[in-house]
BAFI-3210 file (N, C-alpha, C; in Angstrom, 3 decimals, decimal comma, padded with zeros to 6 digits):
// residues 227
n [1|2|3|4|5|6|7|8|9|10|11|12|13|14|15|16|17|18|19|20|21|22|23|24|25|26|27|28|29|30|31|32|33|34|35|36|37|38|39|40|41|42|43|44|45|46|47|48|49|50|51|52|53|54|55|56|57|58|59|60|61|62|63|64|65|66|67|68|69|70|71|72|73|74|75|76|77|78|79|80|81|82|83|84|85|86|87|88|89|90|91|92|93|94|95|96|97|98|99|100|101|102|103|104|105|106|107|108|109|110|111|112|113|114|115|116|117|118|119|120|121|122|123|124|125|126|127|128|129|130|131|132|133|134|135|136|137|138|139|140|141|142|143|144|145|146|147|148|149|150|151|152|153|154|155|156|157|158|159|160|161|162|163|164|165|166|167|168|169|170|171|172|173|174|175|176|177|178|179|180|181|182|183|184|185|186|187|188|189|190|191|192|193|194|195|196|197|198|199|200|201|202|203|204|205|206|207|208|209|210|211|212|213|214|215|216|217|218|219|220|221|222|223|224|225|226|227]
n.u [-177,675|-175,526|-171,865|-170,655|-172,114|-171,662|-169,388|-169,323|-170,939|-169,098|-167,193|-165,322|-163,370|-159,943|-158,360|-160,037|-162,274|-160,895|-160,420|-163,099|-163,698|-161,834|-162,858|-166,685|-166,367|-163,564|-161,247|-158,686|-156,992|-158,466|-158,495|-155,238|-155,484|-156,961|-155,117|-152,533|-153,609|-155,557|-157,354|-157,894|-159,525|-160,940|-163,754|-164,511|-164,246|-166,203|-168,355|-168,308|-168,761|-170,857|-173,064|-173,732|-174,600|-176,451|-179,074|-179,638|-180,245|-182,009|-179,926|-178,017|-174,726|-171,524|-170,335|-167,566|-165,263|-164,135|-161,444|-160,778|-158,718|-158,487|-159,173|-158,257|-156,683|-154,736|-153,873|-153,035|-152,205|-153,730|-155,779|-154,794|-153,845|-152,297|-151,867|-151,352|-153,978|-154,338|-153,673|-156,195|-158,168|-157,725|-158,168|-160,982|-161,254|-159,267|-160,630|-162,886|-161,913|-160,675|-162,562|-163,737|-162,229|-162,157|-164,834|-164,878|-162,728|-164,058|-166,535|-164,908|-165,513|-168,137|-168,495|-170,118|-169,829|-167,546|-167,247|-168,159|-166,324|-163,996|-164,747|-165,079|-161,959|-160,768|-161,790|-161,402|-158,162|-157,913|-159,181|-157,465|-155,263|-155,469|-156,182|-153,323|-151,529|-152,394|-151,825|-149,176|-148,802|-149,888|-148,115|-145,500|-145,859|-146,304|-143,985|-142,125|-143,075|-143,605|-144,784|-145,023|-146,320|-146,792|-148,747|-151,878|-153,547|-151,531|-150,413|-152,569|-153,156|-150,813|-151,428|-153,536|-152,893|-150,691|-152,637|-153,781|-152,061|-151,672|-152,588|-154,811|-154,698|-153,512|-155,027|-157,414|-156,161|-155,601|-158,205|-158,811|-157,405|-157,634|-160,384|-160,305|-158,233|-160,530|-162,547|-161,040|-160,534|-163,292|-163,821|-162,081|-163,299|-165,535|-165,395|-165,138|-162,828|-160,746|-161,301|-160,132|-158,588|-160,426|-161,032|-158,770|-159,227|-161,471|-160,890|-159,288|-160,376|-161,989|-159,982|-159,244|-161,996|-161,751|-160,250|-160,616|-163,054|-161,874|-160,385|-162,289|-164,071|-162,226|-162,203|-164,725|-164,569|-162,662|-163,783|-166,471|-164,946|-164,205|-166,302]
n.v [065,234|067,392|067,742|068,185|066,678|064,248|063,975|063,724|061,005|059,547|058,915|060,797|062,335|063,470|065,490|065,929|066,726|069,277|070,742|071,159|073,197|074,701|076,350|076,610|077,268|079,305|079,165|079,586|078,674|076,743|074,687|074,301|073,255|070,462|069,600|069,367|066,983|065,081|063,152|064,156|066,510|066,680|066,314|068,715|070,023|068,257|069,643|072,254|072,509|070,560|071,753|072,947|070,796|069,002|067,260|065,061|063,437|065,458|066,007|065,992|068,141|066,577|065,568|066,257|063,265|061,491|060,475|058,778|057,091|055,635|056,967|056,680|054,627|056,192|057,769|055,828|056,056|057,716|056,134|054,964|054,532|056,064|058,609|061,823|064,162|066,190|065,935|064,076|065,629|067,390|065,751|065,921|068,197|068,742|066,890|068,236|070,675|069,505|068,743|071,093|072,527|071,318|072,108|074,397|075,135|073,894|075,722|077,639|078,174|079,126|080,978|084,559|087,180|090,149|090,210|087,577|085,965|086,823|086,695|083,995|082,783|083,814|082,685|079,480|079,626|079,849|077,571|076,083|076,367|075,517|072,918|072,008|072,543|071,297|068,695|068,512|068,427|065,616|064,286|064,356|063,265|060,836|060,297|060,659|060,190|061,851|065,365|067,923|070,120|072,961|073,850|076,207|075,035|073,708|075,687|076,610|074,570|074,557|076,936|076,216|074,510|076,153|077,856|076,288|075,498|078,125|080,146|080,285|083,421|083,961|083,108|085,101|087,212|086,855|085,994|089,357|090,024|089,093|089,612|092,291|091,778|090,844|092,786|094,921|093,611|092,960|095,659|096,928|095,190|096,346|099,468|098,689|099,514|098,312|095,858|093,941|092,828|091,792|088,948|088,029|089,187|087,968|085,476|085,685|087,005|084,676|082,596|083,668|083,715|081,315|080,514|082,502|081,137|079,015|079,809|080,847|078,960|077,364|079,052|078,895|076,412|076,412|078,229|076,803|074,447|076,077|075,981]
n.w [-041,358|-040,147|-040,428|-037,897|-036,637|-037,832|-037,034|-034,032|-034,145|-035,317|-033,820|-032,761|-033,214|-032,187|-033,826|-036,170|-035,129|-033,402|-036,053|-036,456|-034,553|-035,224|-037,512|-036,523|-034,303|-032,841|-030,872|-029,553|-027,155|-025,861|-027,846|-027,388|-025,037|-025,570|-027,485|-025,681|-023,390|-025,206|-023,701|-021,280|-021,673|-023,728|-023,958|-023,866|-025,882|-027,189|-026,170|-026,759|-029,214|-029,659|-029,906|-032,599|-033,780|-036,359|-037,114|-035,328|-031,942|-029,631|-026,710|-023,956|-023,460|-023,815|-021,379|-018,220|-018,193|-015,480|-014,447|-012,003|-009,190|-006,393|-003,384|-000,907|-001,272|-002,952|-000,862|001,522|004,509|005,469|006,804|009,047|012,701|013,720|012,045|011,407|013,039|012,012|009,203|008,233|009,253|006,723|004,399|003,640|003,237|000,680|-001,236|-001,171|-002,604|-004,660|-006,647|-006,702|-008,342|-010,549|-011,463|-011,426|-013,355|-015,923|-016,058|-016,764|-019,491|-020,210|-018,975|-019,162|-018,658|-017,977|-015,083|-014,627|-015,390|-014,004|-011,023|-011,258|-012,246|-010,168|-007,491|-008,765|-008,789|-005,653|-005,117|-006,401|-005,685|-002,547|-003,022|-003,955|-002,341|000,129|-001,244|-001,298|001,248|001,817|000,347|000,980|003,738|003,301|001,880|003,845|006,552|008,262|009,303|006,805|007,118|006,356|006,216|006,857|008,459|010,934|011,933|012,765|014,751|016,709|017,726|019,220|020,890|022,450|023,529|024,947|027,188|028,764|031,962|033,688|034,035|032,198|030,157|029,891|029,361|026,716|025,635|025,794|024,462|021,376|021,288|020,654|017,840|016,606|016,456|014,985|012,242|011,816|011,364|009,235|007,385|007,487|006,232|003,651|001,956|000,963|-001,591|-002,342|-000,547|001,165|001,220|002,604|004,684|005,839|006,260|008,624|010,169|010,417|011,853|013,962|015,410|015,683|017,290|019,806|020,440|021,269|023,731|025,162|025,977|027,347|030,045|030,925|031,485|033,567|035,207|035,918|037,291|039,346|041,064]
ca.u [-176,846|-174,117|-170,473|-170,573|-172,871|-171,282|-167,751|-169,572|-171,463|-168,210|-166,192|-165,412|-161,862|-159,517|-157,632|-161,182|-163,033|-159,981|-160,507|-164,278|-163,482|-161,277|-164,557|-167,174|-165,866|-162,443|-161,000|-157,130|-156,732|-159,362|-157,455|-153,973|-155,278|-157,226|-154,001|-151,831|-154,235|-157,429|-157,647|-158,552|-160,023|-161,543|-165,117|-164,719|-164,263|-168,013|-169,046|-168,345|-169,557|-172,569|-174,438|-173,456|-174,876|-177,775|-179,987|-178,994|-181,758|-181,811|-179,446|-177,374|-173,800|-170,798|-169,640|-166,581|-165,137|-163,176|-160,733|-159,565|-158,596|-159,721|-158,117|-157,541|-155,254|-153,531|-152,926|-153,242|-151,489|-155,325|-156,715|-154,088|-154,418|-150,710|-151,980|-151,646|-155,206|-154,592|-153,832|-157,518|-159,109|-157,092|-158,474|-162,630|-160,796|-158,675|-161,420|-163,904|-161,061|-160,102|-163,853|-164,435|-161,345|-162,515|-166,055|-164,500|-161,736|-164,878|-167,159|-164,665|-165,406|-169,189|-169,176|-170,716|-169,643|-165,879|-167,601|-168,451|-164,954|-163,304|-165,340|-164,962|-160,954|-160,612|-162,503|-160,345|-157,349|-158,299|-159,549|-155,932|-153,834|-156,128|-155,385|-151,955|-150,761|-152,652|-150,910|-147,506|-148,372|-149,757|-146,978|-144,648|-145,933|-146,355|-142,601|-141,126|-143,710|-143,436|-145,409|-144,420|-146,777|-146,585|-149,928|-152,407|-153,706|-151,091|-150,067|-153,503|-152,847|-149,589|-151,745|-154,372|-151,752|-150,362|-153,289|-153,908|-150,656|-151,909|-152,372|-156,397|-154,735|-153,041|-156,454|-158,489|-155,319|-155,746|-159,488|-158,908|-156,638|-158,152|-161,761|-159,478|-158,272|-161,339|-163,251|-159,815|-160,560|-164,210|-163,994|-161,351|-164,247|-166,798|-164,728|-165,004|-161,561|-159,340|-161,953|-159,328|-158,256|-161,781|-160,878|-157,716|-159,191|-162,121|-160,368|-157,738|-161,473|-162,522|-159,280|-159,420|-162,895|-161,908|-159,420|-161,820|-163,846|-161,382|-160,011|-163,424|-164,452|-161,157|-162,223|-166,021|-164,189|-162,280|-164,942|-166,991|-164,393|-163,657|-167,810]
ca.v [065,299|068,142|067,367|068,329|065,609|063,642|063,748|063,128|059,814|058,585|058,714|062,545|062,022|065,081|066,184|066,407|068,188|070,805|071,406|071,564|074,548|076,543|076,546|076,975|078,657|079,118|079,066|078,499|078,176|075,491|073,906|074,234|072,616|069,549|069,057|068,702|066,397|065,121|062,492|065,283|067,515|066,123|066,102|069,939|070,432|067,512|070,013|073,381|071,782|069,769|072,849|073,025|069,774|069,011|065,563|064,241|063,483|066,388|064,495|066,096|067,967|065,907|065,812|065,402|061,973|061,427|059,075|058,654|056,742|055,174|058,551|055,981|053,601|057,014|057,966|055,688|056,747|058,391|054,796|054,518|054,810|057,012|059,307|063,225|064,494|067,708|065,167|063,733|067,071|067,953|064,957|066,124|069,928|068,063|066,368|069,409|071,889|069,381|068,716|072,640|072,958|070,350|072,203|076,383|075,257|074,117|076,855|079,140|078,302|079,490|082,894|085,699|088,395|089,781|089,967|086,524|085,424|087,699|085,469|082,286|082,651|084,365|080,902|078,306|079,621|079,606|075,852|075,443|076,026|074,703|071,726|072,056|072,385|069,747|067,564|068,614|067,894|064,302|063,713|064,728|062,354|059,274|059,959|060,800|059,664|062,769|066,174|069,173|071,401|074,507|074,340|076,876|073,928|073,327|076,789|076,589|073,565|074,872|078,353|075,812|073,840|076,922|078,686|075,305|075,519|078,837|079,765|081,368|084,531|084,376|082,959|086,495|088,201|086,443|086,542|090,346|090,289|088,626|090,214|093,556|091,767|090,608|094,306|096,063|093,281|093,385|097,482|096,496|095,049|097,376|100,130|098,419|100,656|097,156|094,844|092,891|092,510|090,765|087,053|087,532|089,476|087,005|084,199|086,538|087,413|083,322|082,294|084,525|083,829|080,281|080,947|082,935|080,406|077,524|080,617|081,004|077,293|076,711|080,062|078,226|075,499|076,867|078,573|075,323|073,610|076,545|076,381]
ca.w [-040,418|-040,614|-040,506|-036,459|-036,044|-038,281|-036,526|-032,855|-034,068|-035,995|-032,509|-031,921|-033,111|-031,867|-035,174|-037,186|-033,715|-033,437|-037,482|-036,449|-033,699|-035,880|-038,421|-035,576|-032,760|-032,546|-029,635|-029,561|-025,733|-025,717|-028,856|-026,626|-023,697|-026,018|-028,203|-024,819|-023,097|-025,287|-022,742|-020,282|-021,951|-024,644|-023,240|-023,945|-026,816|-027,479|-025,253|-027,557|-030,744|-029,902|-030,197|-033,817|-034,435|-036,827|-037,674|-034,117|-031,484|-029,117|-025,809|-023,246|-023,984|-023,062|-019,748|-017,817|-017,812|-014,159|-014,045|-010,311|-008,340|-004,857|-003,166|000,341|-002,530|-003,193|000,670|002,495|005,477|006,130|007,777|010,144|013,500|013,775|011,606|012,553|013,084|010,943|007,761|008,004|008,727|005,360|003,515|003,304|002,092|-000,503|-002,171|-001,757|-003,297|-006,259|-007,516|-007,039|-009,466|-012,270|-011,784|-012,001|-014,685|-017,049|-015,971|-017,491|-020,798|-020,107|-018,692|-020,487|-018,411|-017,267|-014,072|-014,070|-015,329|-012,827|-009,958|-011,625|-012,018|-008,581|-007,149|-009,270|-008,088|-004,689|-004,668|-007,424|-004,450|-001,484|-003,278|-003,958|-000,170|000,720|-001,820|-000,963|002,557|001,835|-000,710|001,745|004,699|002,130|001,431|004,906|007,232|009,219|008,264|005,984|008,116|006,075|005,519|007,890|009,532|011,670|012,639|014,126|015,331|017,291|018,479|019,723|021,914|022,931|023,999|026,387|027,867|029,510|032,946|033,431|033,945|030,811|029,041|030,102|028,409|025,294|025,459|025,186|022,752|020,287|020,749|020,174|017,029|015,653|016,512|014,247|011,319|011,137|011,258|008,120|006,257|007,169|005,070|002,434|000,711|-000,291|-001,576|-002,947|000,638|001,426|001,236|003,240|006,513|006,399|006,155|009,588|011,158|011,276|012,580|015,289|015,902|016,885|018,491|020,957|021,134|022,440|025,050|026,001|026,759|028,697|031,039|031,453|032,368|034,946|036,373|036,541|038,169|040,660|042,186]
c.u [-175,455|-172,361|-169,878|-171,183|-172,453|-169,901|-168,501|-170,535|-170,378|-166,773|-165,743|-163,756|-161,321|-158,928|-159,195|-162,067|-162,342|-159,947|-162,054|-164,483|-162,704|-162,800|-165,334|-167,119|-164,885|-161,813|-159,385|-156,577|-157,290|-158,616|-156,060|-153,619|-155,893|-155,928|-152,466|-152,382|-155,337|-158,489|-158,648|-159,620|-160,722|-163,399|-165,414|-164,725|-165,930|-168,745|-169,742|-169,051|-170,659|-173,583|-174,758|-173,973|-176,086|-178,306|-179,939|-180,204|-181,350|-181,054|-178,875|-176,018|-172,907|-170,308|-168,243|-166,267|-164,238|-162,511|-159,962|-159,514|-158,972|-158,592|-157,895|-156,342|-154,568|-153,063|-153,486|-153,028|-153,373|-156,300|-155,834|-153,837|-152,984|-151,169|-152,172|-153,448|-155,706|-154,885|-155,461|-158,639|-158,743|-157,845|-159,926|-162,100|-160,128|-159,674|-162,375|-162,888|-160,866|-161,344|-163,886|-163,466|-161,752|-163,539|-165,718|-163,867|-162,966|-166,056|-166,417|-164,992|-166,971|-169,513|-168,810|-170,462|-168,073|-166,047|-167,727|-167,031|-164,155|-163,701|-164,774|-162,884|-160,635|-160,635|-161,677|-159,256|-157,179|-158,262|-157,931|-155,263|-153,959|-155,753|-154,311|-151,149|-151,294|-152,085|-149,888|-147,532|-148,350|-148,698|-146,003|-144,398|-145,638|-144,838|-141,566|-141,669|-144,069|-144,186|-144,973|-144,782|-146,412|-148,369|-150,890|-152,795|-153,012|-150,340|-151,059|-153,521|-151,499|-150,234|-152,389|-153,473|-150,803|-150,957|-153,572|-153,448|-150,905|-152,723|-154,348|-155,639|-154,005|-154,343|-156,874|-157,468|-155,804|-156,769|-159,184|-158,309|-156,960|-159,639|-161,555|-159,410|-159,597|-162,592|-162,019|-160,275|-161,933|-164,415|-163,124|-162,569|-165,505|-166,612|-164,735|-163,792|-160,869|-160,522|-160,905|-158,433|-158,710|-161,206|-159,914|-157,897|-160,672|-161,614|-159,016|-159,335|-161,919|-161,935|-159,395|-160,488|-162,985|-161,082|-159,636|-162,921|-163,496|-160,947|-161,816|-164,105|-163,514|-161,662|-163,213|-165,584|-163,753|-163,171|-165,689|-166,649|-164,219|-165,179|-167,594]
c.v [066,331|067,381|067,530|067,240|064,169|063,044|062,823|061,621|059,382|058,169|059,447|062,142|063,578|065,703|066,837|067,522|069,425|071,487|072,427|073,010|075,300|077,095|077,392|078,062|078,813|079,582|078,599|078,268|076,804|074,305|073,739|072,726|070,938|068,775|068,764|067,912|065,721|063,992|063,068|066,346|067,654|066,462|068,014|070,649|069,608|068,591|071,218|073,325|071,489|070,990|073,485|071,733|069,229|067,758|064,513|064,446|064,502|065,410|066,391|066,656|067,064|065,973|065,294|064,034|061,590|060,448|058,798|057,224|056,491|056,461|057,905|054,835|054,665|057,544|056,977|055,541|057,355|056,996|054,348|055,179|056,142|057,876|061,205|063,485|065,240|066,687|065,151|064,930|067,485|066,768|065,640|067,798|069,350|067,802|067,906|070,541|071,142|069,408|070,499|073,249|072,840|071,231|074,112|075,879|074,957|075,436|078,234|079,443|078,853|080,909|083,690|086,806|088,577|089,480|088,271|085,292|085,778|086,095|084,094|081,643|082,921|082,572|080,120|078,570|079,513|077,993|075,034|074,967|075,677|073,394|071,207|071,643|071,424|068,585|067,276|067,909|065,978|063,801|063,742|063,341|061,290|058,816|059,404|060,157|060,570|064,182|067,595|070,250|072,947|074,943|074,908|075,771|073,232|074,546|076,851|075,567|074,497|076,162|077,588|075,623|074,839|077,362|076,762|075,324|076,826|079,128|080,388|082,841|084,875|084,253|084,382|087,637|088,068|086,878|088,461|090,577|090,177|089,275|091,526|092,919|091,535|091,717|094,897|095,004|093,401|094,867|097,462|096,706|095,879|098,429|099,480|099,327|099,849|095,706|093,935|092,113|091,609|089,561|086,949|087,872|088,678|085,759|084,343|086,472|085,739|082,493|082,725|084,051|082,156|079,567|081,390|081,984|079,072|079,215|080,669|079,918|076,890|077,547|079,716|077,329|075,553|077,710|077,913|074,748|074,158|076,621|075,249]
c.w [-041,225|-040,491|-039,135|-036,073|-036,628|-037,137|-034,811|-033,071|-034,942|-034,540|-031,860|-032,027|-032,827|-032,852|-035,816|-035,864|-033,830|-034,779|-037,604|-035,584|-034,483|-036,948|-037,254|-035,021|-032,261|-031,173|-029,264|-028,151|-025,468|-026,744|-028,537|-025,828|-024,330|-026,814|-026,584|-024,054|-023,538|-024,410|-021,274|-020,598|-023,268|-025,064|-023,394|-024,968|-028,089|-026,977|-025,828|-028,841|-030,422|-029,694|-031,539|-034,768|-035,283|-037,072|-036,564|-033,138|-030,472|-027,778|-024,865|-023,493|-023,553|-021,981|-019,109|-016,906|-016,506|-014,164|-012,668|-009,838|-006,948|-004,312|-001,552|000,193|-002,467|-002,048|001,464|004,073|006,559|006,500|008,561|011,605|014,054|012,931|011,533|012,116|011,800|009,436|007,665|008,560|007,090|004,216|002,922|002,333|000,684|-001,304|-002,779|-002,769|-004,670|-006,982|-007,868|-008,173|-010,688|-012,755|-012,455|-012,977|-016,011|-016,799|-016,994|-018,860|-021,199|-019,662|-019,748|-019,659|-018,304|-016,085|-013,101|-013,843|-014,319|-011,537|-009,817|-011,262|-010,841|-007,650|-007,513|-008,681|-006,710|-004,369|-005,456|-006,206|-003,151|-001,718|-003,190|-002,535|000,321|000,292|-001,382|000,402|002,566|001,023|000,318|003,025|004,512|002,114|002,779|006,071|008,549|008,704|007,776|007,227|007,669|006,024|006,799|008,837|010,388|012,459|013,859|015,461|017,016|018,008|019,345|021,488|022,946|023,862|025,635|027,431|028,498|030,354|032,837|033,445|032,556|029,145|028,987|029,448|027,595|024,569|024,689|024,110|021,441|020,232|020,012|018,722|016,052|015,513|015,163|012,691|010,540|011,008|009,436|006,834|005,988|006,036|003,951|000,812|-000,182|-000,424|-002,084|-001,759|001,571|002,161|002,384|004,945|006,785|006,692|008,169|010,430|011,703|011,808|014,252|015,943|016,900|017,790|019,732|021,670|022,166|023,669|026,032|026,918|027,545|029,784|031,507|031,936|033,265|035,925|036,597|037,264|039,387|041,638|042,634]
res [m|n|d|v|a|k|w|l|t|e|g|a|g|v|r|e|g|l|r|l|l|a|v|y|e|p|n|p|y|l|a|c|m|v|e|a|n|p|q|m|f|g|y|l|l|e|g|v|l|h|k|y|a|e|g|l|p|v|s|t|p|p|v|r|r|r|q|e|g|s|f|r|e|e|w|p|f|l|s|r|a|d|c|p|q|e|l|k|v|l|a|a|d|k|i|t|a|y|h|n|t|l|d|l|h|e|k|l|f|y|c|d|s|p|e|d|c|y|e|t|a|k|n|l|l|e|n|f|t|q|n|r|l|i|t|a|e|f|a|y|y|k|e|h|g|t|v|l|g|k|h|p|v|f|s|e|a|r|k|f|a|a|i|r|r|m|s|i|v|g|l|i|a|e|a|r|r|l|e|g|a|i|w|r|i|g|s|e|l|a|k|k|d|k|p|h|l|d|e|q|r|r|d|r|l|a|r|k|q|r|e|l|d|v|v|r|e|m|i|a|e|y|e|k|n|k|k]
***
């Protein structure tokens, strides 16, 4: 066994692991993370050094040891009948964004090109932001019993509510407006002149399309009832 293999078999202590990291694969960013929170990021240290171990049976590198409490225990209001529907919708998005954030954070240490690193970091930031936005909504509701309402899902819900109050004349006008907006956003995407705005444009396009779907459903229902 070499010193890395001995370190792994003897319990993978943080202090010795950081020393070995400095020798075999210096990485000050990883070292700072492990020093700050060994329990959360120690597995990354083991994963990086694992490939240098000699004299051990072939095995897979250590994986993240997630320590998560029950989601429903942390946010008990989700199981109540009076919980706003928007929060229940956000629950699945929060779980997905949380796990994506952890996975993408780990992937950052194994990117093999600037392009891969850029895409990974961009996706990481998007998922982290989504998770924090939903956490803010959940924490506020848990403490105050009312919604904070800053997440986009609430503005969309208010928009849908306004649409459902429209007359048939208003619905027809709204359909034309939304069709025009969708066409303009599609044209912006087709130009490919501002790729840094593409994600925002796709989000707008999807939102407008959902609104148009609701409007068309209401128009179709009106036409059906008129017969």
